[in-house]
N, C-alpha and C positions, 0 to 999 in steps of 0.2 A: 347255247347250255339248256337258259333256261327255256325257251321254245320246242327244247326236245321234251321236256320234264314232263311241260304243258302238256304239249298236244299228245304225246305217251297213255299219260292218267287219262286225258278226258275223253281219246280213242278206244279206250279200254272200257271205260266203265260205259261210255254208250254203243259198248257191243251187247251192253246190256237190251238196249232198243233193237239189236236186230236179231234178237230172242223173240221181243214182244212183236215184232213183227211178222215174224217166222210161222210163230205160233199160231197167231190172228189171224194171217190169210189161211195156212197150209191147208182146213178145214175145207175151204171152199173147194177141192179137188178131189176131195173123196167121202163131201157131205152126200151124195148123194147116192154112190156104191154102200154106203153107210144103212140109208135110209133102207134099200133091198136087202142088206145084210140081215139085218131083225126085222123087215116087217113093220119098218115105223108107218104111223098117222099122223096127219100134218103136226098136230100140238107134239106129237114126242119127236118129230124130227125137230121142231124147232127149238127145244128143249136141248139136243141134239149140240146142235150151231152154236146156242147161245148159253150153254153151260159154263164155259171157258170165262164169255165175260161175264156171270155171276160170281164165278169165283175172284176174276180180277175186280169187282167191286168190292167184292171183300178185303180180298189185299190192300186193293189203293187205298180202303177206310180206316183197316189199323196201321197199312205202312208207315206213320207219320212215327208209329211207338217204337221200334226197333230203330229206327235213322235214329230217334231223336236217345235215346238209352243206349243201346249197343253201339253206335257211330254206325257211318255211312259204309266205310267201306266193309266191315261185317257185314252189314244187314244184306248189300251186296252180292257177298262169297253167299249167304246162303239162299238169294235168289236163284244163286244158276245153279246151287243140287235140285231147288224147285223145280227148274229146268228138264234137268239133266231127267230125275225119277218119272218126270211127265212125260216126256218124249218115251222114252223104253217103256212104260206101263200099257199107255192112249195105242202103241203098235204092237204091244204083245198081248192084247186084254181079248179074253175069254167071253164075255156077255156085255149085254148092253152097259148094267150098272155099274162094271167094274172098267169100260170106255167111261161112261160120264165120272166115275171116282178121279182116273189118272187127268182128265179135261181140263177136272175144275181145279186140283194140285195146279196144273201149268198157268191157268188164268190168274190165282194167289200171286205166282212171279211175276208175272203181266201187270197185274195191277202194285206191286211194290217196287217193282224198277219203275214206274211212270214215277213215284214218291221218289226216291231212295235217288239216281243217277243224273236229272234235271236240276233237281237239288243237289248235289254235288259237285256236279260241273259248274252253277253257275255261282258256287262260294268258293272255288281255283279261279277263276277265269278274270282278267284283266277288264273294265267295263266297255274298254274297246273294243274289244274282242267278245265278252260274254257272249251274244248274240249268238253268232258264229260256232262259238264252241260247242254255246246248251244246244243248238241246232242239226248239232252231231248229232245229238242222242236221236232227232226224230229223222235224219238224214240214213242214219241204220235202223231205224224204223222200215224206213222205205226201203230200204236195200234188200232188207230183209220179208218184205212182202212181193219183192221182185222175184229173188229166190225161190223163195215157197212157190210160188206160181210156175217158174224154170224150172225146179224136181216137180213137180204135178204135171205140167209138160212131159217130161223126159220120160217119169217113170210109169203114169197113166197107158193102160192100155198095152197093158205086157203080162195079163192073168188076172187072178179074182181077188189076190190078196196085194195089188200092187197099194191099193190105200195105208193100207199098214207099213210099208217100206217109206209112202210118201210122212208120216207122220214119225217116223224113226228115226228121219231124217235131221231132224232139230237136236240128237244128241251131240255129231258134232261139233256144233258150235258152243252149244252150251259147259261141252268139258271145256274148250279152248278157251271159255270165259271165266270159269270157273279157274286155271291154271291164272293165269295173266291178272284177274283183279288182288291175287295175293302180291302182286307189285306193285299194288296203288294206296300211296299212302294216306292217311286220314283227313276231313279237310280240316284246315288250319280254323276255321269259324268257331265249329264244334268244339275243336279241342280249347278253344279259348274260354267259350262261353259252358261249355258244360264240362269241363274236366279241370278247367283252369290252367292249363299246358301249354304257358307261356312260349317257353324255351323249344318247345318243339314245335308248337303254329311258328313262331316266327325261324326256326329250317326250313322249313316247307317253304312258305312264300319267300325266303330268299330262293330258294331256288326256281322257283317261277319268276319272280321280279325281284333283285337284289334292290336294285334302285330305292325303289317306293316301299321293302318290304315293312321295314319300321314305320313307317306314318300309314299303311295298310295295320298293321298290330296295335297300333294308336288308335287308329279309329275304331276299329273291334274292342278293342276296351273302354273304351269314354262308352260305344254303345250299352257295354254291359254295366259301365258305373252307372248309365243313366234307367235303366233296367232295375238294379239295386235299389236306386232314389224311389223309384214310381212304384207304387203301390199294385201287385198283380192282381190282372182280372181273367176271368175266363175267356174264353177263349172266344168264347161268340161271345160278346160285348161290344159297346157303342165304339170302342176306341177299335177298334181290325174291323168293324163296319163297311167302311169303302173298299178296303181290300177283297173282302168276302164276298162284296156284291161282285166286283169284277171278276172276280175266280168262277163265281158258280157259276154267273153270265156268258162269260167267253167258254165255259166248257159246255153249255148246254148247249148253243148254238153251233158247236162245232158236231155233235151231234146228230143236232136238227137238220144238220146239210142233206145227215144220208150216207154218210160217206162208207160207215161198217156195214151196210147193211149193201151197199153196191161193193166189197168188197170182199162181203163172203158169198155174199149173194148172184157175182156179177157171169158165172157161167150160166144161170139160172137165167137172167134180164137175158142175156144172148139169144139163149133159147125161145124167149117168149115173143121174141121179133124173127125167128125163124127160122137162126143159126142153125146149123149142126154144129154136132158134140166139139167135134177138132176145130174149128171155124170159132166154136165160144171160150175153148180154152186158151187155143193160140190169142182168141181179142182180147182172154185176161188175161194173160200175161204182156201184152201190150200197154195193158191199167199200165201192170206194174212200171213194165219200162218208164211211162210216162211219168208217174209217178217221183222214181227215182229220179228222171231228169231235171221237173218243175225243181226239185226239194236241193237241189247242186245248184241251182239258176239260184232261190232264194238265199241260202247262204251268202252269197258273192252282194248282197243287197238291203240284208238285215240292219245293218252293223253302220252303212251308208245312207239309206234311205229311212230309215227305224220301221218299228211293228203297226203303227199305225198306217201309214202309207201302206204299205202289203196288204194288209188287212182292208180297207179301202178299196183295193183292186182287186183284190178276190171277188170282195162282196158283188161285186157289181157281174163281177164274169159267170160265178157260179145263180146268179139270180137269171142270165141269161140262159144261161146252158139248162137247167134245170128244167125252166118253161118250154124250151126247145125238145125235151125227152118229152116232156107232158105232154105237149101237140103230137108229139109221131104217137103217141099210145093214143089220144081219143080218135085221130087220123089215120089211123093204123100205115099211113105212111113211113113201113120200115125199112126195108131192105140194107143197109150200112150206115142208115144216117143215127139212127140210136147209138149205136158203136161210136161213133165220130163223133158225137153232139157228149156223149159219156171222156173217151179223153178230155176232149177240150177241158168238159169239166172237171175231171184229175188234178186237171196243168192249173187252172186257177187254186182248187184248193188246195195243190202241195205247196203253191208258193204264197200263200195267205195264211192260211190257217194251219194247215199240216205242220209249217216252217215256227207259227209265232206260238203256237199255246203253250207250250213244254219250258218257253223263251219269259216268254210274259209272265206265266204264273210265278214260277220261281223266283221272278227279280219283286212283287210288288209287296210282299209278306215282310216284317221286320223280324231281323234276326233271332230274338225271339222266339216266336213263332213259325217261321217258315216254314219247319217239318210238316206241322198239323195243317197251315196253308195250302202247300204242296198238297197234302194227301186229301185236304178238303175239295182239290179244285181236280183232281183226278179221280178220285171218289165220281162227283157230278160227270166228268165224263163220259166214265162207265160204267156206271148205272144207266144215263141213257142208252148206253150204247147199247148196253143190255137189253135197254125196253124195246130199243128201233129194231134190233135184231131177231129179238123172239118173233117179235109183233109181224113185221115185212111179209113172210108167205101168206099168212092170212090175211092182213090188209089189202094184201093184192089181187090174191082170190076171189075177197069179198068187194073187194071196190075199185081195182082193175088200176095198170100201171097208171094209167093217166090223172089218176086223183092224187093216186099215192105221190108219183112227183110232184104234182102243183102245192101240195103239204109242205114237200121239202122249198120249192122255190117260195112258198109263204112266210117259211122260219127264217130265210137268207132278207130278205125286205126287214124283217123285224133287224138283223146282226147288222146292216148296215143303219141303221138307226143307231143300234147301240156303240157303233166305231164311230158317226159321226159327232153322237149327242154327250157319251161317256168314257170311251178311253184313252186314257193319258200316254203319254208317250215316253219312255224308260229308257230309250239309247242314249249312250255315252256316259251315264251315271253310275256310279258306286252303290251298293245294296244299302253301303250306311245313310246315302244323301238321297236316296229313292224313300227310303226311311223315316227320310226328316220332310223331302220335300209331299210327299204322298200326304201328309200328317196324320200319319201313322201312328203319334206318340200323344196322347191326353195332353201332354204342355206345348205343344206344336202350333 
């Protein structure tokens, strides 16, 4: 019984990740047609592709506020509303400015879901399975990306309005998410720490793990007691310096790998190597499939081997594959080599950064500021994603593919140093234990 409750709640909340992935990737099949429909120059085109990411930056920046004030569950419901309105509005837009507005709204939903969903799952999951349950969010992200690619491939080529159908398909999972999230209870940690509803929280925790529910309640109450005794400090203070540094650097490296630029512009990148439109779209669907399978593999290892082990493996793989892609562009030895290298790149990314990021950031902040810490990590992630995606067409036109992918490769070398020297292991510990072990309180 307890496992059924936990699994249903985790999978339902992780559907926010499915919409996140679908919304992020669906533009890849429509972006070139949209450029022709509204006769956009390279800067307008870059804005069209990245406007959702700009909304995501704002949604991530402020996503911690409703999560903290209204609760995780209510925030997730309104996120579903944003996704639905954005999907229908983008599909029916009659001019470029209206299209930008609805894509921006969808971005707000993506940003807020990247705060609220991992936050919620981390707060209901037992320590032994927290890694794979939170990683369900990322699993649904890549499942959404895969479905967007497959949907684009099936819809594309059937007429001048096929791009509208591509974007409108998101309405179906948005409605499903909106209905199912009504059956999800509030986070027990939020109920205790923000509403002092101990009995209600105990009831929810008992459904998850009746044997340890009372122990969990006691640990949360103990943390709340320490918070009361300890003078409140601003979020950006010395007390929270360690988790803030870890979250910001982790999120920065995630996007400086070039992942979102590759997902957004995959058909264009493959086209640069001489592949035709149909081959480029099929290759893009291949990226989605490999992303999905590699994330599925990571779910089985993240709680066994730990977060650092996956990141070390991934960093080495990303350095090698990005270096090979850069070499292919410098020497113009294309054929099918670039798609092959990028397939392997995606496998390493999904197995490491992709699976670990939302887990790690959701674990390292104290209960008192977890929502704001999650928001900071998500904001940093999406700010870099917007900058990289906006700049990618211009940078590749100006500097060429070789230099662009060399920059990404260099960033992954720095990431390897970060993992080796700074990143702590968080597997198998409760959130309260991590709060103590990572010296997040002034008196520890």
